Backbone as XML, in Angstrom:
<?xml version="1.0"?>
<chain id="A" units="angstrom">
  <residue number="1" name="MET">
    <atom name="N" x="156.663" y="200.266" z="184.085"/>
    <atom name="CA" x="156.136" y="201.286" z="183.195"/>
    <atom name="C" x="156.913" y="201.315" z="181.886"/>
  </residue>
  <residue number="2" name="THR">
    <atom name="N" x="158.206" y="201.101" z="181.932"/>
    <atom name="CA" x="158.998" y="201.150" z="180.702"/>
    <atom name="C" x="158.705" y="199.948" z="179.807"/>
  </residue>
  <residue number="3" name="LYS">
    <atom name="N" x="158.356" y="198.807" z="180.417"/>
    <atom name="CA" x="158.006" y="197.643" z="179.604"/>
    <atom name="C" x="156.718" y="197.897" z="178.826"/>
  </residue>
  <residue number="4" name="ILE">
    <atom name="N" x="155.764" y="198.542" z="179.463"/>
    <atom name="CA" x="154.502" y="198.853" z="178.792"/>
    <atom name="C" x="154.738" y="199.856" z="177.669"/>
  </residue>
  <residue number="5" name="ALA">
    <atom name="N" x="155.553" y="200.861" z="177.933"/>
    <atom name="CA" x="155.854" y="201.860" z="176.909"/>
    <atom name="C" x="156.591" y="201.226" z="175.739"/>
  </residue>
  <residue number="6" name="LEU">
    <atom name="N" x="157.527" y="200.326" z="176.024"/>
    <atom name="CA" x="158.263" y="199.640" z="174.966"/>
    <atom name="C" x="157.336" y="198.739" z="174.157"/>
  </residue>
  <residue number="7" name="LEU">
    <atom name="N" x="156.429" y="198.061" z="174.830"/>
    <atom name="CA" x="155.463" y="197.213" z="174.144"/>
    <atom name="C" x="154.551" y="198.039" z="173.234"/>
  </residue>
  <residue number="8" name="LEU">
    <atom name="N" x="154.041" y="199.145" z="173.732"/>
    <atom name="CA" x="153.198" y="200.011" z="172.912"/>
    <atom name="C" x="153.966" y="200.579" z="171.727"/>
  </residue>
  <residue number="9" name="TYR">
    <atom name="N" x="155.203" y="200.958" z="171.944"/>
    <atom name="CA" x="156.045" y="201.485" z="170.869"/>
    <atom name="C" x="156.253" y="200.434" z="169.783"/>
  </residue>
  <residue number="10" name="CYS">
    <atom name="N" x="156.517" y="199.195" z="170.174"/>
    <atom name="CA" x="156.709" y="198.112" z="169.201"/>
    <atom name="C" x="155.417" y="197.801" z="168.457"/>
  </residue>
  <residue number="11" name="LEU">
    <atom name="N" x="154.293" y="197.834" z="169.152"/>
    <atom name="CA" x="153.011" y="197.586" z="168.496"/>
    <atom name="C" x="152.686" y="198.662" z="167.467"/>
  </residue>
  <residue number="12" name="ILE">
    <atom name="N" x="153.007" y="199.895" z="167.798"/>
    <atom name="CA" x="152.750" y="200.986" z="166.854"/>
    <atom name="C" x="153.635" y="200.849" z="165.624"/>
  </residue>
  <residue number="13" name="LEU">
    <atom name="N" x="154.881" y="200.452" z="165.812"/>
    <atom name="CA" x="155.796" y="200.312" z="164.678"/>
    <atom name="C" x="155.444" y="199.138" z="163.779"/>
  </residue>
  <residue number="14" name="THR">
    <atom name="N" x="154.828" y="198.103" z="164.329"/>
    <atom name="CA" x="154.545" y="196.916" z="163.528"/>
    <atom name="C" x="153.170" y="196.944" z="162.866"/>
  </residue>
  <residue number="15" name="THR">
    <atom name="N" x="152.338" y="197.912" z="163.201"/>
    <atom name="CA" x="151.026" y="197.976" z="162.563"/>
    <atom name="C" x="151.174" y="198.525" z="161.154"/>
  </residue>
  <residue number="16" name="ASP">
    <atom name="N" x="150.359" y="198.003" z="160.265"/>
    <atom name="CA" x="150.385" y="198.465" z="158.879"/>
    <atom name="C" x="149.621" y="199.776" z="158.768"/>
  </residue>
  <residue number="17" name="VAL">
    <atom name="N" x="150.154" y="200.635" z="157.955"/>
    <atom name="CA" x="149.499" y="201.909" z="157.702"/>
    <atom name="C" x="148.593" y="201.735" z="156.488"/>
  </residue>
  <residue number="18" name="SER">
    <atom name="N" x="147.378" y="202.186" z="156.589"/>
    <atom name="CA" x="146.453" y="202.067" z="155.462"/>
    <atom name="C" x="146.074" y="203.460" z="154.978"/>
  </residue>
  <residue number="19" name="PHE">
    <atom name="N" x="145.858" y="203.548" z="153.689"/>
    <atom name="CA" x="145.484" y="204.810" z="153.079"/>
    <atom name="C" x="144.154" y="204.637" z="152.367"/>
  </residue>
  <residue number="20" name="GLY">
    <atom name="N" x="143.363" y="205.672" z="152.343"/>
    <atom name="CA" x="142.086" y="205.621" z="151.642"/>
    <atom name="C" x="142.297" y="205.679" z="150.139"/>
  </residue>
  <residue number="21" name="CYS">
    <atom name="N" x="141.329" y="205.199" z="149.419"/>
    <atom name="CA" x="141.404" y="205.208" z="147.958"/>
    <atom name="C" x="141.094" y="206.610" z="147.446"/>
  </residue>
  <residue number="22" name="LEU">
    <atom name="N" x="141.809" y="207.015" z="146.455"/>
    <atom name="CA" x="141.564" y="208.296" z="145.820"/>
    <atom name="C" x="140.782" y="208.074" z="144.539"/>
  </residue>
  <residue number="23" name="ASN">
    <atom name="N" x="139.919" y="208.993" z="144.209"/>
    <atom name="CA" x="139.165" y="208.871" z="142.965"/>
    <atom name="C" x="140.101" y="208.962" z="141.781"/>
  </residue>
  <residue number="24" name="GLY">
    <atom name="N" x="139.789" y="208.211" z="140.757"/>
    <atom name="CA" x="140.594" y="208.226" z="139.550"/>
    <atom name="C" x="141.675" y="207.168" z="139.524"/>
  </residue>
  <residue number="25" name="GLU">
    <atom name="N" x="141.795" y="206.384" z="140.576"/>
    <atom name="CA" x="142.829" y="205.353" z="140.623"/>
    <atom name="C" x="142.399" y="204.156" z="139.781"/>
  </residue>
  <residue number="26" name="THR">
    <atom name="N" x="143.347" y="203.588" z="139.040"/>
    <atom name="CA" x="143.076" y="202.449" z="138.170"/>
    <atom name="C" x="144.197" y="201.439" z="138.332"/>
  </residue>
  <residue number="27" name="LYS">
    <atom name="N" x="143.855" y="200.167" z="138.454"/>
    <atom name="CA" x="144.854" y="199.097" z="138.516"/>
    <atom name="C" x="144.732" y="198.235" z="137.274"/>
  </residue>
  <residue number="28" name="MET">
    <atom name="N" x="145.851" y="198.070" z="136.565"/>
    <atom name="CA" x="145.861" y="197.296" z="135.341"/>
    <atom name="C" x="146.898" y="196.188" z="135.454"/>
  </residue>
  <residue number="29" name="LEU">
    <atom name="N" x="146.554" y="195.004" z="134.966"/>
    <atom name="CA" x="147.479" y="193.877" z="134.967"/>
    <atom name="C" x="148.521" y="194.045" z="133.866"/>
  </residue>
  <residue number="30" name="LYS">
    <atom name="N" x="149.563" y="193.236" z="133.909"/>
    <atom name="CA" x="150.618" y="193.313" z="132.905"/>
    <atom name="C" x="150.132" y="192.945" z="131.512"/>
  </residue>
  <residue number="31" name="ASN">
    <atom name="N" x="149.072" y="192.150" z="131.432"/>
    <atom name="CA" x="148.549" y="191.766" z="130.123"/>
    <atom name="C" x="147.577" y="192.798" z="129.555"/>
  </residue>
  <residue number="32" name="GLY">
    <atom name="N" x="147.384" y="193.923" z="130.234"/>
    <atom name="CA" x="146.573" y="195.011" z="129.707"/>
    <atom name="C" x="145.143" y="195.057" z="130.186"/>
  </residue>
  <residue number="33" name="TYR">
    <atom name="N" x="144.704" y="194.079" z="130.964"/>
    <atom name="CA" x="143.335" y="194.072" z="131.479"/>
    <atom name="C" x="143.257" y="194.869" z="132.777"/>
  </residue>
  <residue number="34" name="TYR">
    <atom name="N" x="142.147" y="195.575" z="132.947"/>
    <atom name="CA" x="141.921" y="196.345" z="134.164"/>
    <atom name="C" x="141.299" y="195.458" z="135.231"/>
  </residue>
  <residue number="35" name="ILE">
    <atom name="N" x="141.806" y="195.565" z="136.455"/>
    <atom name="CA" x="141.194" y="194.867" z="137.587"/>
    <atom name="C" x="140.088" y="195.739" z="138.169"/>
  </residue>
  <residue number="36" name="TYR">
    <atom name="N" x="140.410" y="197.003" z="138.421"/>
    <atom name="CA" x="139.392" y="197.929" z="138.908"/>
    <atom name="C" x="139.755" y="199.339" z="138.506"/>
  </residue>
  <residue number="37" name="GLU">
    <atom name="N" x="138.748" y="200.194" z="138.526"/>
    <atom name="CA" x="138.978" y="201.619" z="138.370"/>
    <atom name="C" x="137.910" y="202.364" z="139.149"/>
  </residue>
  <residue number="38" name="ASP">
    <atom name="N" x="138.236" y="203.570" z="139.526"/>
    <atom name="CA" x="137.311" y="204.377" z="140.311"/>
    <atom name="C" x="136.368" y="205.138" z="139.399"/>
  </residue>
  <residue number="39" name="ARG">
    <atom name="N" x="135.274" y="205.562" z="139.970"/>
    <atom name="CA" x="134.337" y="206.400" z="139.225"/>
    <atom name="C" x="134.958" y="207.782" z="139.028"/>
  </residue>
  <residue number="40" name="ASP">
    <atom name="N" x="134.493" y="208.495" z="138.034"/>
    <atom name="CA" x="135.093" y="209.784" z="137.694"/>
    <atom name="C" x="134.553" y="210.958" z="138.495"/>
  </residue>
  <residue number="41" name="ASP">
    <atom name="N" x="133.471" y="210.783" z="139.243"/>
    <atom name="CA" x="132.931" y="211.922" z="139.973"/>
    <atom name="C" x="133.753" y="212.210" z="141.223"/>
  </residue>
  <residue number="42" name="ASP">
    <atom name="N" x="133.444" y="213.312" z="141.884"/>
    <atom name="CA" x="134.228" y="213.756" z="143.035"/>
    <atom name="C" x="133.830" y="213.093" z="144.344"/>
  </residue>
  <residue number="43" name="ILE">
    <atom name="N" x="132.771" y="212.310" z="144.354"/>
    <atom name="CA" x="132.314" y="211.659" z="145.578"/>
    <atom name="C" x="132.960" y="210.278" z="145.666"/>
  </residue>
  <residue number="44" name="PRO">
    <atom name="N" x="133.744" y="210.003" z="146.714"/>
    <atom name="CA" x="134.382" y="208.682" z="146.827"/>
    <atom name="C" x="133.352" y="207.605" z="147.142"/>
  </residue>
  <residue number="45" name="ARG">
    <atom name="N" x="133.131" y="206.708" z="146.196"/>
    <atom name="CA" x="132.133" y="205.650" z="146.368"/>
    <atom name="C" x="132.740" y="204.267" z="146.290"/>
  </residue>
  <residue number="46" name="GLY">
    <atom name="N" x="134.021" y="204.179" z="146.093"/>
    <atom name="CA" x="134.656" y="202.871" z="146.000"/>
    <atom name="C" x="134.987" y="202.515" z="144.569"/>
  </residue>
  <residue number="47" name="HIS">
    <atom name="N" x="135.547" y="201.343" z="144.401"/>
    <atom name="CA" x="136.017" y="200.894" z="143.100"/>
    <atom name="C" x="134.929" y="200.157" z="142.335"/>
  </residue>
  <residue number="48" name="ILE">
    <atom name="N" x="135.090" y="200.125" z="141.022"/>
    <atom name="CA" x="134.288" y="199.275" z="140.153"/>
    <atom name="C" x="135.175" y="198.092" z="139.801"/>
  </residue>
  <residue number="49" name="PHE">
    <atom name="N" x="134.832" y="196.900" z="140.288"/>
    <atom name="CA" x="135.636" y="195.710" z="140.024"/>
    <atom name="C" x="135.100" y="194.993" z="138.799"/>
  </residue>
  <residue number="50" name="TYR">
    <atom name="N" x="136.006" y="194.584" z="137.919"/>
    <atom name="CA" x="135.635" y="193.840" z="136.723"/>
    <atom name="C" x="135.829" y="192.357" z="137.011"/>
  </residue>
  <residue number="51" name="VAL">
    <atom name="N" x="134.751" y="191.672" z="137.355"/>
    <atom name="CA" x="134.840" y="190.269" z="137.766"/>
    <atom name="C" x="134.241" y="189.319" z="136.738"/>
  </residue>
  <residue number="52" name="ASP">
    <atom name="N" x="133.905" y="189.816" z="135.559"/>
    <atom name="CA" x="133.270" y="188.966" z="134.553"/>
    <atom name="C" x="134.162" y="187.798" z="134.160"/>
  </residue>
  <residue number="53" name="ASN">
    <atom name="N" x="135.392" y="188.066" z="133.836"/>
    <atom name="CA" x="136.325" y="187.021" z="133.412"/>
    <atom name="C" x="137.493" y="186.910" z="134.385"/>
  </residue>
  <residue number="54" name="PHE">
    <atom name="N" x="137.211" y="187.051" z="135.672"/>
    <atom name="CA" x="138.285" y="187.118" z="136.660"/>
    <atom name="C" x="139.091" y="185.823" z="136.732"/>
  </residue>
  <residue number="55" name="LEU">
    <atom name="N" x="138.437" y="184.680" z="136.735"/>
    <atom name="CA" x="139.166" y="183.408" z="136.812"/>
    <atom name="C" x="140.015" y="183.188" z="135.568"/>
  </residue>
  <residue number="56" name="LYS">
    <atom name="N" x="139.496" y="183.568" z="134.407"/>
    <atom name="CA" x="140.267" y="183.446" z="133.172"/>
    <atom name="C" x="141.501" y="184.349" z="133.217"/>
  </residue>
  <residue number="57" name="LEU">
    <atom name="N" x="141.334" y="185.548" z="133.736"/>
    <atom name="CA" x="142.459" y="186.472" z="133.837"/>
    <atom name="C" x="143.506" y="185.966" z="134.820"/>
  </residue>
  <residue number="58" name="LEU">
    <atom name="N" x="143.072" y="185.348" z="135.910"/>
    <atom name="CA" x="144.031" y="184.795" z="136.870"/>
    <atom name="C" x="144.853" y="183.677" z="136.244"/>
  </residue>
  <residue number="59" name="ARG">
    <atom name="N" x="144.222" y="182.862" z="135.417"/>
    <atom name="CA" x="144.968" y="181.797" z="134.742"/>
    <atom name="C" x="145.962" y="182.368" z="133.740"/>
  </residue>
  <residue number="60" name="ASP">
    <atom name="N" x="145.593" y="183.470" z="133.080"/>
    <atom name="CA" x="146.482" y="184.087" z="132.096"/>
    <atom name="C" x="147.708" y="184.711" z="132.740"/>
  </residue>
  <residue number="61" name="VAL">
    <atom name="N" x="147.537" y="185.252" z="133.937"/>
    <atom name="CA" x="148.655" y="185.911" z="134.614"/>
    <atom name="C" x="149.526" y="184.854" z="135.224"/>
  </residue>
</chain>
């Protein structure tokens, strides 16, 4: 029984904790370009990703 408890304890400690996205969050690269930003309304709908020049931005970074 203690081996199972120890195994479960180790599994819980090694799992990554994830957090939900909050509205209004914005991620910007060091060169000043935005990767994504959230919508301004109060309903969480996910991020708006700017993928138009994504490969060009990756080369610049």
